[in-house]
Structures are given as C-alpha cells and as structure tokens.
LOLUM-586721 format. One record per residue (C-alpha): residue in three letters; x, y, z. Coordinates in nm, 2 decimals, m for minus. Layout:
N
REC   code     east    north       up
REC    ALA        X        Y        Z
...
//
This chain:
336
REC   code     east    north       up
REC    MET     6.76    10.41    11.04
REC    LYS     6.96    10.54    11.04
REC    LYS     7.34    10.63    10.98
REC    LEU     7.67    10.76    11.07
REC    LEU     7.80    10.91    10.74
REC    PHE     7.54    11.18    10.74
REC    LEU     7.68    11.31    11.07
REC    ILE     8.01    11.38    10.89
REC    ALA     7.88    11.51    10.56
REC    ILE     7.61    11.73    10.71
REC    SER     7.89    11.95    10.87
REC    VAL     7.87    12.15    10.55
REC    ILE     7.56    12.31    10.70
REC    ILE     7.79    12.50    10.92
REC    PHE     7.85    12.74    10.63
REC    PHE     7.48    12.81    10.62
REC    GLY     7.45    12.91    10.98
REC    SER     7.44    12.59    11.18
REC    CYS     7.65    12.56    11.49
REC    LYS     7.61    12.19    11.56
REC    GLU     7.89    11.96    11.67
REC    SER     8.09    11.78    11.40
REC    ILE     8.16    11.41    11.41
REC    ASN     8.52    11.51    11.31
REC    ASP     8.60    11.66    11.65
REC    PRO     8.91    11.50    11.80
REC    VAL     8.84    11.16    11.94
REC    GLY     8.90    11.16    12.32
REC    HIS     8.89    10.78    12.37
REC    GLU     9.06    10.47    12.24
REC    GLU     8.90    10.32    11.93
REC    GLY     8.69    10.02    12.02
REC    SER     8.66    10.12    12.39
REC    ARG     8.37     9.95    12.58
REC    ASN     8.39    10.17    12.88
REC    TYR     8.03    10.30    12.86
REC    VAL     7.80    10.44    13.12
REC    TRP     7.44    10.34    13.04
REC    THR     7.10    10.51    13.10
REC    VAL     6.75    10.41    13.01
REC    ASP     6.46    10.64    12.93
REC    THR     6.10    10.53    12.88
REC    LEU     5.88    10.69    12.61
REC    GLY     5.58    10.48    12.69
REC    ASP     5.36    10.28    12.45
REC    THR     5.44    10.45    12.12
REC    ARG     5.48    10.35    11.76
REC    THR     5.82    10.51    11.73
REC    ASN     6.06    10.31    11.52
REC    GLN     6.32    10.54    11.39
REC    LEU     6.58    10.79    11.51
REC    TRP     6.76    11.09    11.35
REC    GLY     7.00    11.34    11.50
REC    MET     7.31    11.56    11.43
REC    SER     7.46    11.53    11.78
REC    TYR     7.39    11.36    12.11
REC    ASN     7.23    11.68    12.23
REC    ASP     6.99    11.70    11.94
REC    VAL     6.82    11.37    11.87
REC    TYR     6.46    11.32    11.73
REC    ALA     6.21    11.03    11.72
REC    LEU     5.87    11.04    11.55
REC    ASP     5.55    10.88    11.69
REC    PRO     5.28    10.90    11.42
REC    GLU     4.99    10.84    11.65
REC    PRO     4.73    10.96    11.71
REC    TYR     4.58    11.04    11.37
REC    LYS     4.66    11.39    11.25
REC    TYR     4.85    11.49    11.56
REC    GLY     5.17    11.28    11.60
REC    LYS     5.44    11.34    11.86
REC    LEU     5.79    11.46    11.76
REC    TRP     6.01    11.35    12.05
REC    HIS     6.33    11.55    12.10
REC    PHE     6.63    11.48    12.32
REC    ASP     6.85    11.77    12.43
REC    GLY     7.12    11.57    12.60
REC    LEU     6.93    11.55    12.93
REC    ASN     6.56    11.48    12.87
REC    TRP     6.32    11.35    12.61
REC    ILE     6.03    11.59    12.55
REC    ASN     5.74    11.55    12.31
REC    LYS     5.49    11.80    12.16
REC    PRO     5.20    11.73    11.93
REC    PHE     5.23    11.86    11.58
REC    TYR     5.01    11.83    11.27
REC    SER     5.10    11.53    11.06
REC    PRO     4.95    11.31    10.80
REC    TYR     4.83    10.96    10.87
REC    GLN     5.10    10.70    10.91
REC    ALA     5.39    10.95    10.89
REC    GLN     5.66    10.70    11.00
REC    SER     5.96    10.76    10.78
REC    PHE     6.16    11.07    10.85
REC    PHE     6.50    11.22    10.80
REC    GLY     6.65    11.57    10.86
REC    THR     6.92    11.79    10.72
REC    SER     6.89    12.03    11.01
REC    PRO     6.65    12.07    11.31
REC    THR     6.45    12.32    11.10
REC    ASN     6.44    12.10    10.79
REC    ILE     6.30    11.75    10.87
REC    TRP     6.14    11.55    10.60
REC    PHE     5.88    11.29    10.67
REC    VAL     5.66    11.07    10.45
REC    SER     5.30    10.97    10.47
REC    ARG     5.25    10.60    10.38
REC    PHE     4.87    10.66    10.36
REC    GLU     4.84    11.00    10.20
REC    HIS     5.13    10.94     9.94
REC    SER     5.31    11.27    10.01
REC    VAL     5.63    11.42    10.14
REC    TRP     5.60    11.67    10.43
REC    LEU     5.85    11.92    10.57
REC    TYR     5.88    12.03    10.94
REC    ASN     6.06    12.36    10.99
REC    GLY     6.10    12.34    11.36
REC    ILE     5.77    12.50    11.44
REC    GLU     5.51    12.35    11.20
REC    SER     5.47    12.09    10.93
REC    LYS     5.32    12.13    10.59
REC    MET     5.27    11.90    10.29
REC    HIS     5.56    11.97    10.04
REC    THR     5.52    11.73     9.75
REC    ASP     5.25    11.49     9.62
REC    ILE     5.43    11.17     9.51
REC    LYS     5.15    10.99     9.33
REC    MET     5.25    10.80     9.01
REC    GLU     5.04    10.77     8.70
REC    ASP     4.88    10.42     8.68
REC    PHE     4.99    10.34     9.04
REC    PRO     4.73    10.43     9.30
REC    GLU     4.96    10.34     9.59
REC    VAL     5.31    10.48     9.63
REC    ILE     5.47    10.40     9.97
REC    ILE     5.80    10.55    10.06
REC    ILE     5.95    10.34    10.34
REC    ASP     6.29    10.51    10.41
REC    MET     6.48    10.83    10.35
REC    TYR     6.85    10.92    10.38
REC    GLY     7.08    11.20    10.26
REC    ASN     7.43    11.34    10.30
REC    ALA     7.35    11.71    10.22
REC    PRO     7.04    11.93    10.21
REC    TRP     7.04    11.90     9.83
REC    ASN     7.10    11.53     9.81
REC    VAL     6.82    11.33     9.99
REC    TYR     6.68    11.00     9.87
REC    GLY     6.36    10.81     9.94
REC    VAL     6.29    10.45     9.85
REC    GLY     5.98    10.24     9.86
REC    ARG     5.73    10.07     9.63
REC    ALA     5.45    10.15     9.38
REC    GLU     5.16     9.92     9.35
REC    ARG     4.92     9.87     9.06
REC    HIS     4.62     9.65     9.09
REC    SER     4.48     9.64     8.74
REC    PRO     4.49     9.53     8.47
REC    GLN     4.77     9.32     8.62
REC    SER     4.88     9.34     8.98
REC    VAL     5.25     9.45     9.00
REC    THR     5.47     9.61     9.26
REC    LEU     5.78     9.81     9.15
REC    GLY     6.07     9.95     9.35
REC    VAL     6.08    10.33     9.33
REC    ILE     6.34    10.59     9.42
REC    ILE     6.27    10.96     9.47
REC    HIS     6.54    11.23     9.51
REC    TYR     6.55    11.58     9.64
REC    ASP     6.80    11.81     9.46
REC    GLY     6.76    12.12     9.68
REC    LEU     6.46    12.25     9.48
REC    LYS     6.22    11.97     9.42
REC    TRP     6.15    11.59     9.46
REC    ASN     6.16    11.38     9.15
REC    TYR     6.13    11.02     9.06
REC    LEU     6.45    10.86     8.93
REC    ASP     6.43    10.68     8.60
REC    ILE     6.55    10.34     8.69
REC    PRO     6.49    10.00     8.51
REC    ILE     6.17     9.83     8.60
REC    LEU     6.23     9.61     8.90
REC    GLU     5.96     9.40     9.08
REC    ALA     6.08     9.47     9.43
REC    ASN     6.00     9.63     9.77
REC    PHE     6.27     9.88     9.86
REC    THR     6.29     9.92    10.24
REC    ASN     6.62    10.10    10.32
REC    VAL     6.85    10.35    10.15
REC    TYR     7.20    10.46    10.25
REC    ILE     7.45    10.70    10.09
REC    ASP     7.83    10.65    10.11
REC    GLU     8.01    10.94     9.95
REC    TYR     8.28    10.69     9.82
REC    ASN     8.05    10.40     9.73
REC    GLY     7.74    10.56     9.60
REC    VAL     7.38    10.47     9.69
REC    ILE     7.30    10.14     9.85
REC    ILE     6.94    10.00     9.87
REC    GLN     6.80     9.71    10.07
REC    GLY     6.47     9.53    10.02
REC    TYR     6.30     9.23     9.88
REC    ASN     6.31     9.09     9.53
REC    ARG     5.95     9.01     9.46
REC    LEU     6.03     8.74     9.20
REC    SER     6.25     8.53     9.43
REC    TRP     6.12     8.67     9.76
REC    THR     6.48     8.70     9.89
REC    LYS     6.63     8.97    10.09
REC    THR     6.85     9.17     9.86
REC    ILE     7.10     9.46     9.84
REC    TRP     7.12     9.68     9.53
REC    TYR     7.37     9.94     9.41
REC    TYR     7.24    10.25     9.24
REC    GLU     7.45    10.48     9.02
REC    ASN     7.36    10.71     8.73
REC    ASN     7.00    10.57     8.69
REC    ASN     7.13    10.21     8.68
REC    ILE     7.06     9.97     8.96
REC    ARG     7.22     9.63     9.00
REC    GLU     7.19     9.35     9.26
REC    ILE     7.50     9.29     9.46
REC    GLY     7.38     9.04     9.72
REC    SER     7.08     8.82     9.78
REC    ASN     6.99     8.53    10.02
REC    ASP     6.72     8.39    10.24
REC    GLY     6.85     8.58    10.54
REC    SER     6.85     8.95    10.62
REC    TYR     7.10     9.22    10.53
REC    ASN     7.19     9.51    10.75
REC    VAL     7.41     9.80    10.64
REC    ALA     7.62    10.05    10.84
REC    ILE     7.79    10.36    10.70
REC    LEU     8.12    10.41    10.89
REC    LYS     8.39    10.67    10.90
REC    ASN     8.62    10.44    10.71
REC    GLY     8.38    10.28    10.47
REC    THR     8.06    10.08    10.45
REC    ILE     7.99     9.73    10.59
REC    ALA     7.69     9.49    10.57
REC    SER     7.60     9.19    10.78
REC    SER     7.40     8.88    10.68
REC    LYS     7.34     8.59    10.91
REC    LYS     7.67     8.56    11.11
REC    LYS     7.90     8.73    10.86
REC    VAL     8.01     9.09    10.80
REC    TYR     8.11     9.22    10.46
REC    SER     8.28     9.53    10.33
REC    LEU     8.11     9.72    10.04
REC    ASP     8.34     9.87     9.77
REC    LYS     8.17    10.03     9.47
REC    GLY     7.88     9.78     9.49
REC    ASN     8.09     9.47     9.56
REC    LEU     8.06     9.26     9.87
REC    LYS     8.37     9.11    10.03
REC    GLU     8.36     8.90    10.35
REC    ILE     8.58     9.04    10.62
REC    LEU     8.44     8.87    10.94
REC    ASP     8.27     8.54    11.03
REC    PHE     8.12     8.52    11.38
REC    ASN     8.03     8.15    11.35
REC    GLY     8.06     8.10    11.72
REC    ILE     7.76     8.31    11.81
REC    GLU     7.42     8.15    11.87
REC    SER     7.20     8.38    11.66
REC    SER     7.23     8.57    11.34
REC    ILE     7.31     8.94    11.34
REC    ASN     6.98     9.15    11.34
REC    GLY     7.12     9.50    11.31
REC    ILE     7.45     9.68    11.26
REC    TRP     7.58    10.03    11.34
REC    GLY     7.92    10.18    11.41
REC    ARG     8.21    10.42    11.38
REC    THR     8.48    10.21    11.21
REC    THR     8.55     9.85    11.12
REC    ASN     8.71     9.81    11.46
REC    ASP     8.43     9.98    11.65
REC    PHE     8.08     9.87    11.57
REC    PHE     7.77     9.73    11.73
REC    VAL     7.54     9.45    11.63
REC    ILE     7.22     9.30    11.78
REC    VAL     7.22     8.93    11.87
REC    ASN     6.96     8.72    12.05
REC    ASN     7.08     8.82    12.40
REC    GLY     7.15     9.18    12.36
REC    ILE     7.36     9.46    12.21
REC    ALA     7.71     9.33    12.12
REC    HIS     8.02     9.52    12.03
REC    TYR     8.32     9.44    11.80
REC    ASN     8.64     9.61    11.90
REC    GLY     8.87     9.48    11.63
REC    THR     8.95     9.17    11.84
REC    ASP     8.63     9.00    11.96
REC    LEU     8.26     9.03    11.96
REC    LYS     8.11     9.07    12.31
REC    VAL     7.76     9.15    12.45
REC    ILE     7.79     9.48    12.64
REC    TYR     7.42     9.54    12.72
REC    PRO     7.21     9.23    12.78
REC    LEU     6.85     9.24    12.66
REC    SER     6.56     8.99    12.66
REC    ASN     6.21     9.00    12.52
REC    THR     6.29     9.32    12.33
REC    SER     6.32     9.44    11.97
REC    VAL     6.60     9.69    11.88
REC    LEU     6.43     9.91    11.62
REC    ASP     6.71    10.16    11.54
REC    ALA     7.03    10.32    11.67
REC    ILE     7.24    10.62    11.61
REC    ILE     7.61    10.63    11.68
REC    PHE     7.80    10.95    11.77
REC    ASP     8.17    11.01    11.85
REC    LYS     8.14    10.93    12.22
REC    GLU     7.77    10.83    12.26
REC    VAL     7.54    10.56    12.13
REC    VAL     7.16    10.57    12.14
REC    PHE     6.94    10.26    12.08
REC    LEU     6.57    10.26    12.03
REC    VAL     6.42     9.95    12.19
REC    PHE     6.07     9.81    12.23
REC    ASP     5.99     9.60    12.54
REC    GLU     5.77     9.32    12.42
REC    VAL     5.65     9.24    12.77
REC    LYS     5.57     9.58    12.92
REC    ARG     5.48     9.72    12.57
REC    ASN     5.70    10.03    12.63
REC    THR     5.94    10.21    12.40
REC    LEU     6.28    10.25    12.56
REC    ILE     6.58    10.47    12.48
REC    ILE     6.90    10.30    12.59
REC    SER     7.20    10.54    12.58
REC    GLY     7.56    10.48    12.64
REC    LYS     7.83    10.75    12.70
REC    LEU     8.20    10.66    12.70
REC    LYS     8.39    10.76    13.01
REC    GLU     8.65    11.03    12.96
//
C-alpha cells in the first residue's frame, strides 16, 4: 500500500551508502497541478496487488504465483522487467527499506522473508503459541530499524477466536508487540513520524471497518463505521477518507476537513503529497483534489485500483482490468 512518508524518512539511508533520490528535492511544479502526461504498461494476468519504491526509477511489485517461484517486477523509469525468484507460498505482502532489503511475508507458511537484491531467504518464523494460524497482511516502516507488520492470529480450539496482532522489526529481530487482547482483523498499517502508528481493519465483535491508534503498547479505536476507511501519509500530515468525507488525523484524533457530498460514489482509495494535492478513487476513475475542487483526471471503467505510490513529480497506479483480466500500471508525469 503503500505510502508517501516513507519516501521522506528513508532518506536517512543515504548515510549508509544509498544514493537514491529524496522526496525533499526542490519542487519544480505548482502544488496541486494536474498537468500530467499518462502512460500505460501491461503486466498481464498476475496476482500483483501492492507497490513499493523509493523513487520513480526504482519501483517494485510482487506477483506471488506460481508456487515457489514468484515474480518480482521492477521498474527502472523506462520498462517493467520481471525475474523469477524463490518465494514461499502466498508471499503477497511486502515492504522495502532499500532495493537490497525487501521484506515479504508468507500468509501460508507463517514466516517473514528477506530479499537482498539477488536471492530471498526465510528470516523469521512468526508462529504464536496456541495459535496455529498467524497471517500478516500488511507491512510498513519509516527506517530500516522501524518496520511494522499487522494481521491476525487464529485459534480454533477450545474456542474459536481471532486476535489482531502487531509485529515489529527493531533492526535486529522481529518481535510481537504486547498489546491488549482485541478481537480484530488488522489489514493495514501506517507510520506518521508526528502522529504515531495507525492501523486499519475490522472489529470482529461489531464487524465494522475501524481505525486504531497505537502508541507504547496501547491501542485505541479512533473511528468506526459501516463504510471503509482509507489512509494517506502526506508531507504535511495524515488524512483519512470514509464514504465521501476526508479527515485529518492528529495524535489519533479524527477531524473532518472536507465533504465531497456532490460526488456519486464513495471514495475507495486515497494517496497524496499534501492536503492540497491528493488523489482518490471514485466510481468513474482517478480523481484529484487541488485545494479547490475534486476532478476526475483519468477516467476508468470496469477496473479495480489496487494500490498507488506518489512521488514528487510522478504518480503510479496499480490497476486490474476486470474485463481483459490484465494488471495495468498507469503512470503520470507532471510536465516541466
């Protein structure tokens, strides 16, 4: 999923030998500009559902099929290239802190794996005592020593129960965080260096879509309804959307800032740079808010937008064509 703030914070890797672009480079365009040139690439019939990258010239997507030899797609700014690499079954959630340090999780084999740019190996077994199934759904970090994973642990006897779980990598090892027992499915995690750790998922007692705020081994609910929540980490804060409204998040508190009650559909995804320059998915395509109005800038039909990643002058959307059964990469570059 994932997630602009990482592109800022990961610049610390420069001190460890990385020479990747920083999102803090001078902005060469007017904030909120819609002057994009669009291109479309086809990856074919894949199960790819997530993007990660540090710059527009270094974007990755993971296709977990076929069994044992998935495909790690890489975009170098010109072409998408894939190569088979050894992977566990159902390795669908992944997140990197550099091109030679990409974490991914097996939903089937209950383990965290690490790809070093050449090969992948199992790093940590994440089984829990009394819980035969531990499934990590999403990962996110803002430094090589601060990466989180969230998901669920399922126990089928003597009483069926599903608990939300959080794992954390501190630079040396992965550990489970000691949080209060919560019957939930955690599905997404984000880190805002000013607002802490934000988690999305389902409350299994009420079966409502929920946002939680995690801090110092405590977790509390900050929003819940029968719609869906989407979260975007921006340069100037964190926002969340639900139905047709957009909220700011401040230390775990939601505050309504925009109401797009004139649009036909609810918002189904949100990504952006600032509160005056962000993108949402509506029923007829990719829409953009420029601080004044919300406008569809790339029409879509019979598609599902699975993920997106926003850079300083480029945007990349991962889209599945429901008719042709193809995975598409729709990229936009701002004109100079």
